[in-house]
KOLGU-4560 file (N, C-alpha, C; in nm, 3 decimals, padded with zeros to 5 digits):
<recs>
<n_xx: 03.974 n_yy: -00.568 n_zz: 06.655 ca_xx: 04.002 ca_yy: -00.599 ca_zz: 06.793 c_xx: 04.053 c_yy: -00.474 c_zz: 06.865 mol: A seq: 1 type: MET>
<n_xx: 04.039 n_yy: -00.473 n_zz: 06.993 ca_xx: 04.070 ca_yy: -00.359 ca_zz: 07.077 c_xx: 04.219 c_yy: -00.349 c_zz: 07.106 mol: A seq: 2 type: LEU>
<n_xx: 04.270 n_yy: -00.228 n_zz: 07.106 ca_xx: 04.410 ca_yy: -00.205 ca_zz: 07.143 c_xx: 04.415 c_yy: -00.092 c_zz: 07.246 mol: A seq: 3 type: HIS>
<n_xx: 04.514 n_yy: -00.091 n_zz: 07.334 ca_xx: 04.528 ca_yy: 00.015 ca_zz: 07.432 c_xx: 04.486 c_yy: -00.031 c_zz: 07.570 mol: A seq: 4 type: GLY>
<n_xx: 04.442 n_yy: 00.065 n_zz: 07.653 ca_xx: 04.414 ca_yy: 00.035 ca_zz: 07.793 c_xx: 04.264 c_yy: 00.022 c_zz: 07.824 mol: A seq: 5 type: THR>
<n_xx: 04.178 n_yy: 00.033 n_zz: 07.724 ca_xx: 04.034 ca_yy: 00.021 ca_zz: 07.748 c_xx: 03.999 c_yy: -00.121 c_zz: 07.792 mol: A seq: 6 type: ALA>
<n_xx: 03.880 n_yy: -00.137 n_zz: 07.846 ca_xx: 03.833 ca_yy: -00.269 ca_zz: 07.888 c_xx: 03.825 c_yy: -00.362 c_zz: 07.768 mol: A seq: 7 type: THR>
<n_xx: 03.877 n_yy: -00.482 n_zz: 07.784 ca_xx: 03.870 ca_yy: -00.581 ca_zz: 07.676 c_xx: 03.812 c_yy: -00.711 c_zz: 07.730 mol: A seq: 8 type: SER>
<n_xx: 03.768 n_yy: -00.795 n_zz: 07.637 ca_xx: 03.697 ca_yy: -00.917 ca_zz: 07.672 c_xx: 03.757 c_yy: -01.037 c_zz: 07.600 mol: A seq: 9 type: TYR>
<n_xx: 03.747 n_yy: -01.152 n_zz: 07.665 ca_xx: 03.791 ca_yy: -01.280 ca_zz: 07.611 c_xx: 03.667 c_yy: -01.365 c_zz: 07.587 mol: A seq: 10 type: CYS>
<n_xx: 03.659 n_yy: -01.427 n_zz: 07.470 ca_xx: 03.547 ca_yy: -01.514 ca_zz: 07.435 c_xx: 03.597 c_yy: -01.658 c_zz: 07.445 mol: A seq: 11 type: VAL>
<n_xx: 03.516 n_yy: -01.744 n_zz: 07.506 ca_xx: 03.557 ca_yy: -01.883 ca_zz: 07.526 c_xx: 03.436 c_yy: -01.975 c_zz: 07.523 mol: A seq: 12 type: PHE>
<n_xx: 03.461 n_yy: -02.103 n_zz: 07.506 ca_xx: 03.354 ca_yy: -02.202 ca_zz: 07.515 c_xx: 03.390 c_yy: -02.299 c_zz: 07.628 mol: A seq: 13 type: SER>
<n_xx: 03.288 n_yy: -02.361 n_zz: 07.684 ca_xx: 03.308 ca_yy: -02.464 ca_zz: 07.785 c_xx: 03.179 c_yy: -02.541 c_zz: 07.803 mol: A seq: 14 type: ARG>
<n_xx: 03.190 n_yy: -02.658 n_zz: 07.863 ca_xx: 03.072 ca_yy: -02.738 ca_zz: 07.896 c_xx: 03.023 c_yy: -02.699 c_zz: 08.035 mol: A seq: 15 type: THR>
<n_xx: 02.897 n_yy: -02.731 n_zz: 08.064 ca_xx: 02.839 ca_yy: -02.699 ca_zz: 08.194 c_xx: 02.803 c_yy: -02.822 c_zz: 08.276 mol: A seq: 16 type: TRP>
<n_xx: 02.818 n_yy: -02.941 n_zz: 08.219 ca_xx: 02.784 ca_yy: -03.065 ca_zz: 08.288 c_xx: 02.893 c_yy: -03.169 c_zz: 08.267 mol: A seq: 17 type: TRP>
<n_xx: 02.894 n_yy: -03.270 n_zz: 08.354 ca_xx: 02.979 ca_yy: -03.387 ca_zz: 08.330 c_xx: 02.897 c_yy: -03.511 c_zz: 08.361 mol: A seq: 18 type: ARG>
<n_xx: 02.935 n_yy: -03.618 n_zz: 08.298 ca_xx: 02.865 ca_yy: -03.745 ca_zz: 08.318 c_xx: 02.887 c_yy: -03.794 c_zz: 08.461 mol: A seq: 19 type: GLU>
<n_xx: 02.779 n_yy: -03.834 n_zz: 08.530 ca_xx: 02.786 ca_yy: -03.890 ca_zz: 08.665 c_xx: 02.657 c_yy: -03.967 c_zz: 08.688 mol: A seq: 20 type: ASN>
<n_xx: 02.665 n_yy: -04.097 n_zz: 08.689 ca_xx: 02.547 ca_yy: -04.183 ca_zz: 08.702 c_xx: 02.473 c_yy: -04.163 c_zz: 08.834 mol: A seq: 21 type: ALA>
<n_xx: 02.537 n_yy: -04.106 n_zz: 08.935 ca_xx: 02.473 ca_yy: -04.085 ca_zz: 09.065 c_xx: 02.382 c_yy: -03.961 c_zz: 09.068 mol: A seq: 22 type: ASP>
<n_xx: 02.385 n_yy: -03.881 n_zz: 08.964 ca_xx: 02.304 ca_yy: -03.760 ca_zz: 08.958 c_xx: 02.181 c_yy: -03.783 c_zz: 08.869 mol: A seq: 23 type: TRP>
<n_xx: 02.074 n_yy: -03.703 n_zz: 08.889 ca_xx: 01.956 ca_yy: -03.715 ca_zz: 08.803 c_xx: 01.994 c_yy: -03.699 c_zz: 08.655 mol: A seq: 24 type: PRO>
<n_xx: 01.938 n_yy: -03.779 n_zz: 08.572 ca_xx: 01.966 ca_yy: -03.780 ca_zz: 08.428 c_xx: 02.112 c_yy: -03.812 c_zz: 08.396 mol: A seq: 25 type: ASN>
<n_xx: 02.189 n_yy: -03.854 n_zz: 08.496 ca_xx: 02.329 ca_yy: -03.891 ca_zz: 08.473 c_xx: 02.421 c_yy: -03.773 c_zz: 08.450 mol: A seq: 26 type: GLY>
<n_xx: 02.377 n_yy: -03.650 n_zz: 08.486 ca_xx: 02.458 ca_yy: -03.530 ca_zz: 08.465 c_xx: 02.476 c_yy: -03.453 c_zz: 08.594 mol: A seq: 27 type: LEU>
<n_xx: 02.601 n_yy: -03.419 n_zz: 08.624 ca_xx: 02.636 ca_yy: -03.340 ca_zz: 08.741 c_xx: 02.679 c_yy: -03.201 c_zz: 08.695 mol: A seq: 28 type: GLU>
<n_xx: 02.629 n_yy: -03.094 n_zz: 08.761 ca_xx: 02.675 ca_yy: -02.959 ca_zz: 08.724 c_xx: 02.827 c_yy: -02.948 c_zz: 08.743 mol: A seq: 29 type: PRO>
<n_xx: 02.895 n_yy: -02.900 n_zz: 08.641 ca_xx: 03.041 ca_yy: -02.891 ca_zz: 08.650 c_xx: 03.093 c_yy: -02.803 c_zz: 08.536 mol: A seq: 30 type: CYS>
<n_xx: 03.114 n_yy: -02.672 n_zz: 08.559 ca_xx: 03.171 ca_yy: -02.589 ca_zz: 08.454 c_xx: 03.306 c_yy: -02.644 c_zz: 08.410 mol: A seq: 31 type: PRO>
<n_xx: 03.321 n_yy: -02.669 n_zz: 08.281 ca_xx: 03.443 ca_yy: -02.728 ca_zz: 08.228 c_xx: 03.553 c_yy: -02.625 c_zz: 08.204 mol: A seq: 32 type: GLY>
<n_xx: 03.665 n_yy: -02.675 n_zz: 08.154 ca_xx: 03.779 ca_yy: -02.592 ca_zz: 08.122 c_xx: 03.744 c_yy: -02.497 c_zz: 08.008 mol: A seq: 33 type: ARG>
<n_xx: 03.789 n_yy: -02.374 n_zz: 08.017 ca_xx: 03.762 ca_yy: -02.274 ca_zz: 07.913 c_xx: 03.853 c_yy: -02.296 c_zz: 07.793 mol: A seq: 34 type: LYS>
<n_xx: 03.794 n_yy: -02.288 n_zz: 07.673 ca_xx: 03.869 ca_yy: -02.298 ca_zz: 07.547 c_xx: 03.855 c_yy: -02.164 c_zz: 07.476 mol: A seq: 35 type: HIS>
<n_xx: 03.964 n_yy: -02.089 n_zz: 07.467 ca_xx: 03.962 ca_yy: -01.954 ca_zz: 07.413 c_xx: 03.924 c_yy: -01.953 c_zz: 07.265 mol: A seq: 36 type: THR>
<n_xx: 03.830 n_yy: -01.865 n_zz: 07.231 ca_xx: 03.788 ca_yy: -01.845 ca_zz: 07.093 c_xx: 03.841 c_yy: -01.713 c_zz: 07.038 mol: A seq: 37 type: LEU>
<n_xx: 03.850 n_yy: -01.609 n_zz: 07.122 ca_xx: 03.900 ca_yy: -01.477 ca_zz: 07.080 c_xx: 03.944 c_yy: -01.400 c_zz: 07.204 mol: A seq: 38 type: ALA>
<n_xx: 04.039 n_yy: -01.310 n_zz: 07.185 ca_xx: 04.089 ca_yy: -01.227 ca_zz: 07.295 c_xx: 04.093 c_yy: -01.081 c_zz: 07.250 mol: A seq: 39 type: GLN>
<n_xx: 04.101 n_yy: -00.991 n_zz: 07.349 ca_xx: 04.118 ca_yy: -00.847 ca_zz: 07.326 c_xx: 04.005 c_yy: -00.789 c_zz: 07.242 mol: A seq: 40 type: HIS>
<n_xx: 03.882 n_yy: -00.827 n_zz: 07.274 ca_xx: 03.764 ca_yy: -00.781 ca_zz: 07.201 c_xx: 03.694 c_yy: -00.670 c_zz: 07.278 mol: A seq: 41 type: CYS>
<n_xx: 03.621 n_yy: -00.586 n_zz: 07.206 ca_xx: 03.528 ca_yy: -00.495 ca_zz: 07.273 c_xx: 03.411 c_yy: -00.580 c_zz: 07.322 mol: A seq: 42 type: THR>
<n_xx: 03.327 n_yy: -00.524 n_zz: 07.406 ca_xx: 03.214 ca_yy: -00.603 ca_zz: 07.454 c_xx: 03.118 c_yy: -00.636 c_zz: 07.339 mol: A seq: 43 type: GLU>
<n_xx: 03.096 n_yy: -00.543 n_zz: 07.248 ca_xx: 03.008 ca_yy: -00.570 ca_zz: 07.134 c_xx: 03.064 c_yy: -00.682 c_zz: 07.047 mol: A seq: 44 type: ASP>
<n_xx: 03.195 n_yy: -00.681 n_zz: 07.023 ca_xx: 03.258 ca_yy: -00.788 ca_zz: 06.945 c_xx: 03.243 c_yy: -00.921 c_zz: 07.017 mol: A seq: 45 type: GLU>
<n_xx: 03.267 n_yy: -00.921 n_zz: 07.149 ca_xx: 03.259 ca_yy: -01.044 ca_zz: 07.227 c_xx: 03.118 c_yy: -01.102 c_zz: 07.223 mol: A seq: 46 type: ALA>
<n_xx: 03.017 n_yy: -01.017 n_zz: 07.237 ca_xx: 02.877 ca_yy: -01.063 ca_zz: 07.230 c_xx: 02.849 c_yy: -01.127 c_zz: 07.094 mol: A seq: 47 type: LYS>
<n_xx: 02.892 n_yy: -01.061 n_zz: 06.987 ca_xx: 02.868 ca_yy: -01.111 ca_zz: 06.853 c_xx: 02.939 c_yy: -01.244 c_zz: 06.828 mol: A seq: 48 type: ARG>
<n_xx: 03.064 n_yy: -01.253 n_zz: 06.868 ca_xx: 03.142 ca_yy: -01.377 ca_zz: 06.848 c_xx: 03.078 c_yy: -01.493 c_zz: 06.924 mol: A seq: 49 type: ILE>
<n_xx: 03.042 n_yy: -01.470 n_zz: 07.052 ca_xx: 02.979 ca_yy: -01.576 ca_zz: 07.132 c_xx: 02.844 c_yy: -01.616 c_zz: 07.073 mol: A seq: 50 type: ALA>
<n_xx: 02.765 n_yy: -01.519 n_zz: 07.033 ca_xx: 02.634 ca_yy: -01.548 ca_zz: 06.975 c_xx: 02.647 c_yy: -01.626 c_zz: 06.844 mol: A seq: 51 type: SER>
<n_xx: 02.737 n_yy: -01.581 n_zz: 06.757 ca_xx: 02.759 ca_yy: -01.652 ca_zz: 06.630 c_xx: 02.805 c_yy: -01.795 c_zz: 06.653 mol: A seq: 52 type: ASP>
<n_xx: 02.897 n_yy: -01.814 n_zz: 06.749 ca_xx: 02.948 ca_yy: -01.948 ca_zz: 06.779 c_xx: 02.835 c_yy: -02.037 c_zz: 06.829 mol: A seq: 53 type: TRP>
<n_xx: 02.753 n_yy: -01.984 n_zz: 06.919 ca_xx: 02.642 ca_yy: -02.064 ca_zz: 06.974 c_xx: 02.539 c_yy: -02.101 c_zz: 06.867 mol: A seq: 54 type: ASN>
<n_xx: 02.516 n_yy: -02.013 n_zz: 06.771 ca_xx: 02.422 ca_yy: -02.044 ca_zz: 06.663 c_xx: 02.478 c_yy: -02.151 c_zz: 06.569 mol: A seq: 55 type: LEU>
<n_xx: 02.609 n_yy: -02.158 n_zz: 06.557 ca_xx: 02.673 ca_yy: -02.252 ca_zz: 06.464 c_xx: 02.707 c_yy: -02.387 c_zz: 06.527 mol: A seq: 56 type: ALA>
<n_xx: 02.693 n_yy: -02.400 n_zz: 06.659 ca_xx: 02.731 ca_yy: -02.523 ca_zz: 06.728 c_xx: 02.616 c_yy: -02.574 c_zz: 06.816 mol: A seq: 57 type: HIS>
<n_xx: 02.588 n_yy: -02.701 n_zz: 06.807 ca_xx: 02.488 ca_yy: -02.764 ca_zz: 06.891 c_xx: 02.549 c_yy: -02.787 c_zz: 07.030 mol: A seq: 58 type: THR>
<n_xx: 02.481 n_yy: -02.746 n_zz: 07.138 ca_xx: 02.538 ca_yy: -02.759 ca_zz: 07.272 c_xx: 02.565 c_yy: -02.904 c_zz: 07.315 mol: A seq: 59 type: PRO>
<n_xx: 02.485 n_yy: -02.999 n_zz: 07.264 ca_xx: 02.504 ca_yy: -03.138 ca_zz: 07.302 c_xx: 02.463 c_yy: -03.167 c_zz: 07.445 mol: A seq: 60 type: GLY>
<n_xx: 02.481 n_yy: -03.290 n_zz: 07.485 ca_xx: 02.439 ca_yy: -03.337 ca_zz: 07.617 c_xx: 02.505 c_yy: -03.260 c_zz: 07.732 mol: A seq: 61 type: ARG>
<n_xx: 02.631 n_yy: -03.220 n_zz: 07.715 ca_xx: 02.704 ca_yy: -03.152 ca_zz: 07.822 c_xx: 02.690 c_yy: -03.000 c_zz: 07.817 mol: A seq: 62 type: LEU>
<n_xx: 02.607 n_yy: -02.951 n_zz: 07.726 ca_xx: 02.574 ca_yy: -02.809 ca_zz: 07.713 c_xx: 02.698 c_yy: -02.723 c_zz: 07.691 mol: A seq: 63 type: SER>
<n_xx: 02.774 n_yy: -02.752 n_zz: 07.585 ca_xx: 02.891 ca_yy: -02.672 ca_zz: 07.550 c_xx: 02.844 c_yy: -02.543 c_zz: 07.483 mol: A seq: 64 type: ARG>
<n_xx: 02.881 n_yy: -02.429 n_zz: 07.542 ca_xx: 02.837 ca_yy: -02.299 ca_zz: 07.493 c_xx: 02.952 c_yy: -02.199 c_zz: 07.498 mol: A seq: 65 type: LYS>
<n_xx: 02.940 n_yy: -02.095 n_zz: 07.414 ca_xx: 03.037 ca_yy: -01.986 ca_zz: 07.416 c_xx: 02.984 c_yy: -01.875 c_zz: 07.508 mol: A seq: 66 type: ALA>
<n_xx: 03.076 n_yy: -01.807 n_zz: 07.572 ca_xx: 03.045 ca_yy: -01.693 ca_zz: 07.657 c_xx: 03.166 c_yy: -01.603 c_zz: 07.660 mol: A seq: 67 type: GLU>
<n_xx: 03.157 n_yy: -01.492 n_zz: 07.730 ca_xx: 03.272 ca_yy: -01.401 ca_zz: 07.737 c_xx: 03.284 c_yy: -01.343 c_zz: 07.876 mol: A seq: 68 type: TYR>
<n_xx: 03.405 n_yy: -01.292 n_zz: 07.905 ca_xx: 03.434 ca_yy: -01.234 ca_zz: 08.035 c_xx: 03.538 c_yy: -01.124 c_zz: 08.016 mol: A seq: 69 type: ASP>
<n_xx: 03.540 n_yy: -01.030 n_zz: 08.107 ca_xx: 03.638 ca_yy: -00.922 ca_zz: 08.101 c_xx: 03.778 c_yy: -00.975 c_zz: 08.126 mol: A seq: 70 type: GLN>
<n_xx: 03.872 n_yy: -00.931 n_zz: 08.046 ca_xx: 04.012 ca_yy: -00.972 ca_zz: 08.063 c_xx: 04.076 c_yy: -00.890 c_zz: 08.174 mol: A seq: 71 type: GLU>
<n_xx: 04.167 n_yy: -00.951 n_zz: 08.245 ca_xx: 04.242 ca_yy: -00.881 ca_zz: 08.349 c_xx: 04.365 c_yy: -00.816 c_zz: 08.287 mol: A seq: 72 type: GLU>
<n_xx: 04.395 n_yy: -00.697 n_zz: 08.332 ca_xx: 04.514 ca_yy: -00.627 ca_zz: 08.281 c_xx: 04.615 c_yy: -00.612 c_zz: 08.390 mol: A seq: 73 type: HIS>
</recs>
């Protein structure tokens, strides 16, 4: 993991839909709450962690997926 003042990344998972019978297919676009998987990563580490997590987990109906974003300092 990264230490110091360089750019770091946080890896998280979240859903992209929520159940809503009024929408087509019963799904409304709605980015869910982020669930942290890793922090203080380099971008290469973050990409690998998110990719590995996505390969190991089925997204399901609500499309739960891992992604990453730059951390604020």
